[in-house]
VEXKOLPA-151726 format. One record per residue (C-alpha): x, y, z. Coordinates in steps of 0.25 Angstrom, whole numbers, plus 5000, padded with zeros to 4 digits. Example, Ala and Ser with C-alpha at 12.3 -4.5 7.8 and 13.67 -1.06 7.14 Angstrom:
BEGIN
504949825031 505549965029 
END
This chain:
BEGIN
500050005000 500550144996 500950235008 500350365011 501450445003 501050394990 500750484978 499250504976 498950414964 497850364973 497250394986 498350394997 498250265005 498950275019 499850165023 499350055032 500150035044 499649925053 499249975067 498249915077 497849935091 497049845101 496049895111 494949825119 495449695112 495149755098 496249775088 496049895078 496949915066 497350055062 498250045050 498250205048 498550245062 499850295057 499150415051 499150475065 500450555066 501150505079 501550645081 500150705081 499750815083 500950845074 500750775061 502150755054 502250615050 502650615036 501850495032 500550545038 500650675032 500950615018 499750535019 498850655023 499450735012 499250625002 497750615006 497650765004 498250744990 497250644987 496150734992 496550844984 496750764971 495350694973 494650834976 495450904965 494350874955 493350934964 494051074965 493051144956 491951094965 492651134977 492951274972 491451284968 490951244981 491951334989 491451454980 490051414983 490251404998 491151524999 490051614992 489051575003 489951635013 489851785016 491351815015 491351955022 490451925034 490351965049 489651905061 488551985068 489252075079 489052035093 489152115105 490152075116 490452175127 490852315120 491052255106 490352195095 491052075089 490952005075 491751925066 491951955051 492451885038 493051965027 492851925013 493751805009 494251795024 494351655029 494351705044 493651805052 493951935059 493351965072 492852105075 492252195085 491752335088 491352415100 489852415103 489952565107 490552595093 491952595087 492652525075 492752375072 493852305078 494552185072 494852095084 495351965077 495751945063 495651795059 496051825045 497451885050 497651775060 497451665050 498351725039 499351635034 498751515042 498251385035 497351365047 496651465057 495651445067 495251545078 494851475090 494451565102 494151715102 493851795114 493751945117 494051985132 492852045140 493452185139 493552175124 495052205124 495652065121 495451955111 495851815113 495851715102 496551585098 496951525084 497251385078 498051395066 498351245062 496951175066 497551105078 496551175087 497651235096 497351385097 498351495101 497651605109 498051745107 497451875114 497352005106 497252145112 496052205105 496352345109 497752345102 497552225092 498752165097 498952015102 499351995116 500651915118 499751805125 499651675117 499051545121 499351425111 498551295111 497251335116 495951265112 494851345119 494051475121 494851595126 494151655138 494351785144 494451795160 494951875171 494452015165 495151985152 496551955158 496451805156 496051705145 495551565148 495851455137 496151305136 497451245130 497351115121 498351015127 499150915119 497950835117 497150955112 496350945125 495951075132 496151025146 496251165153 495751305155 496951405156 497051555160 497951645152 498251785158 498451885148 499951925146 500451795152 501151685145 500251565142 501151475149 500651545162 499151525160 498351465171 497651335170 496251355175 495751215173 496351085169 495550965164 496150825167 495150745159 495750725146 494350715139 493850845144 494150985138 494151125145 493551255140 493251385146 492251495144 491551615151 490151615157 489151695149 489351805159 490851795158 491051785173 491451645174 492551565167 491951425164 492951315162 492351185156 492851045154 492150935147 492150815138 491050775129 490150735140 490650795153 490950935157 491351025169 491451175171 492251265180 491951415183 492851525187 492651675188 493151735174 493751855181 494551765190 494851635182 495951585192 494851595203 494051475209 493451385199 492051335201 491751185196 490251195192 490151045193 491150925192 491050845179 490150725179 490350635167 489250655156 488850795162 489050915154 488851055159 489151195155 488951315164 488651465164 488451565175 487451685178 487251765191 487851645200 487051535193 487651435184 486951385172 487351245169 487051175156 487151025158 486750885154 486850825168 485350785170 484950785155 485750755142 485150875135 485650965146 484951055156 485251195161 485551205176 485851315186 486851315198 487251425208 488751465206 488951435221 488451285218 488851265203 488551115203 487151125208 486351125195 484851155195 484051135182 483651265174 483351195161 483051045161 483750945152 482750895142 482650785132 481950885122 482950995123 484550985122 485051105130 486351135122 486851265129 486451385138 486951525137 486751625148 486551775147 486251875157 484751875156 484451745150 485051615145 484951535132 484751385131 485151325118 484851185114 484051085104 482751015105 482950865104 481650815099 480450865091 480250985082 481651055082 482450945087 483850975086 483751115083 484351225091 483551295102 483851435109 483151475121 483251595130 482951575144 482951665157 483551655170 482351705178 481351625171 481751485167 480451455161 480651565151 481151505138 481251575125 481751495113 482251565101 481451525089 482051505075 481351495061 481751365055 481451225059 482951175058 484051275062 485251295070 485251415080 486151455092 486651565101 487751635094 488851725101 488151795113 489351845121 488651945131 488051915144 486952015143 486152005130 484752035125 484951965112 485551835108 486451805095 485951675088 486351605076 485351525067 485451445054 484751325048 485151235036 484451335027 484651465035 485951535035 486551575048 485851685055 486251765067 485151815076 485051905088 483951855097 483251955106 482951885119 481851985124 481051985111 481451845107 481751885092 482851855083 483551965075 484351915062 485751975063 486451905052 486051795041 487251715035 487451775021 487651685009 488251774998 488051674987 486551674991 485651574998 484151554997 483651475009 482351445002 483151354993 483451255004 482651165014 483051105027 482450985034 482550925048 482350775046 482350655056 482950525051 482850395058 484150335062 484250175063 483950175078 482650255076 483250395080 482850515072 484050595067 483850735063 484350785050 484450925044 484350935029 484551055020 484351045004 483851134993 482351134991 482551104976 483350974979 482650854973 482850704976 483850624983 485150704981 486450714988 486450745003 487550785012 487350735027 488150795038 488250755053 489150755065 488550675076 489550685088 489850765101 488450815102 488650915091 487450955084 487450985069 486451105067 485651125055 486351245051 486751325038 487851305029 488251385016 489251275012 488151165013 487451235002 488451184992 487951044994 486451084995 486451174983 486951044975 485750964979 486250904992 485350895004 486250925017 485850855029 486350855044 486150735052 485950765067 486450635071 486650575085 487950615091 487650765090 486750825100 485750875089 484550815097 485150825111 486150755120 485550615118 485750635103 487250655105 487350545115 486750445105 487850465095 489050455105 489850345112 489150205110 488050275101 489050335092 488550255080 487150325081 487850445074 488350365062 487050295061 486250415062 487050475050 486850355041 485350345044 485150495041 485850475028 484950355025 483750435030 484050555021 484050455009 482750395013 482150535013 482550554999 483650665002 484750574996 485250444992 486350354997 487650394991 487250534989 487450575003 488750655007 489150665021 490050745030 490550755044 491750795052 492550755064 491550665072 490650685060 491750625052 491750505060 490250495056 490650505042 491650385044 490650305051 489550315041 490450285029 490850165036 489350125038 488650175026 489550215015 488550195004 487650305010 488650415007 489150474994 490250575000 490850585014 491650695020 492250675033 492950795040 494050765050 493350635053 493450565067 493550425061 494650365069 493750355081 494350235088 495850275087 495550415092 494650375103 495750275108 496850385108 496750475120 497950555116 497150625105 496550755109 495150725109 495050585112 494750585127 493750685126 493050605115 492850485123 491450525129 491050545114 491550415108 491950325119 493250285125 493850165117 495050165125 494350115138 492950065132 492949945123 491549975119 491850115115 493050055107 492249955100 491150055097 492150165091 492850055083 491550015077 491250155071 492550225070 492650255055 494150225053 494050095060 492750055052 493250085038 492949955030 493149905016 491849965009 491550075000 491550215006 490950345001 491850454996 492550515008 493150655010 493950665023 494650785030 495650795041 496450895048 497950875051 497850965064 496450915068 496550885083 495050835083 495050725072 496550695070 496950695055 497250545055 495850495058 495350535044 496750495038 496650355044 495150345040 495450385025 496650295025 495850175029 494650205020 495650215008 496150075012 494849995014 493750065006 493249994994 492750114986 493350214976 492650334982 493450454986 494150464999 494950595002 495550645014 496050795016 496850825028 497050975031 498450985035 498351115042 496951105048 496251035059 494850985063 494051095056 494851095043 495351225036 495051355043 494451485036 493051495031 493351475016 494451375018 493551285026 492451305015 493451245005 493451115013 491951115013 491951134998 492951024996 491950935004 490750964996 491550954983 491850804988 490450784991 489950834978 490950754970 490650624977 489150634976 489250674961 488650814963 489150894951 488551034953 
END
């Protein structure tokens, strides 16, 4: 067999190097384990790099014939973006703040002006910061309470290790302070003389909260809290009234919060309640009363109160409910806002926003929206004392809209509707919210959008994620129109593993019920065929990260259903990753997938669905796979190994291409147009493989 450095007369075939391991009495063969550079996170192994470059060369060669379609798609997508655009200004203290894109710019500029009047001030220029860099990502940005200082952090290689800097907004100069290796928010404390942050340790885990005093070297920073459980992550924030620093630590199922006065961050910390396995909570404070959002008595969360003097004594304010999933609570001076989703009946899975009152718990004022299927949420509301709330709203046919909601009159004022310069007529499109029965009788919601003039069983694109309790909302996408306007229906399967229908929906797709997620996706595809939307082989599918695991599982189980598959940074080497506790995310992931190191049942379950381990000698649909060399979440070797094994054993002649971004991480390329080029590439592959010529 040719080695990985061969010239590209055919697809690159990685060398097989026998490797195996035995766990729980089961021996697993892994002939492509060598694709993991032993020096990771530094990737310098010549053979590994040569193989990845060879795959990139094959990708470029196979996609070369589609360059005209890629260029056309990119031109379409870019024409739908208002290039010179700005956000709606929002008041925070003495200033109005907004962000702005200039014509042709990949990155934003951050602006403000005094409420009392005065010139516009450019406070941060991402365009200048990104100049000359292959990759740029602004992590955190935070203005001090007095408006004189700006803290921000930057990642310029995709590794998600951010360097924090501080800018004096009165002079425009950078302070000497520099904090490398952060992975967190930047929180101003001690009357704007200190900054709280978290460092990513060698395993890319934020196991700390640290205090930096302005003007002092970073190596003298004070550790406010250290987390000893390697599965937990630490993060900090301010209470809504900005009087308290909140230090939280959590994994995927358990959390714990400490509070300390923001003006005295070295003072005595208050532990709200010691962690209890399976109990999650977050907390805020108003006038000596804690408001605790927790799942301790109901999986869909309740809201409780507690006196600051006895923070662990929780009294229910909003009961947990099977019918309503309480996803979050935001406090303001005179009222608070509860956000969530109905879990059954009309409007199940759709966002709900309710204004509630401290002095009258029975008074509940829901914000109403005009469409039957939509996505809505609180936007940026930085001030404590407000009479209006900033909201964002969209649907699969309605572009993103920014509203101000007047709390006293209960009315919505439109501040901005997303502009589509090349034109958009919503009346040409229809959207439906379907329910499709899965094989175990569970009804799975599906959101679909298509042109009203679409006829017959045409091509359909099906997207899902289905993990970590992350819901996929039925929102708007300008890029998606490039498929829909070519006759596609576009469907989002709200499968188990997400929390679209509440916490039970999430739990039904994790751990020993993980395969429900895969089955739901396949059954939705079959249900859409049965309803006449499409036919087997005319369905394109896509998913990324854990959604890429989904792609790997369903092409193993039902390859004939799909005509094109795009797997972005796919989590496909599940067993090996969950067995390796030296990897950044693994210990924190065990509550989601199971711990195959200690648990034989978890080992056998994961082995049974892990896409890499379950590749078999059969025909597979056309596959486009992406990876990021610097990706700390899904390491580059997972997609590389998967593609290598597929090349070895699959029995078809369909396309199989792998593109590794050699200078990017989990999110792919940075910049609004550079990332759009990757979407154009994905759509061109789909159109090519489904034979859609226009």
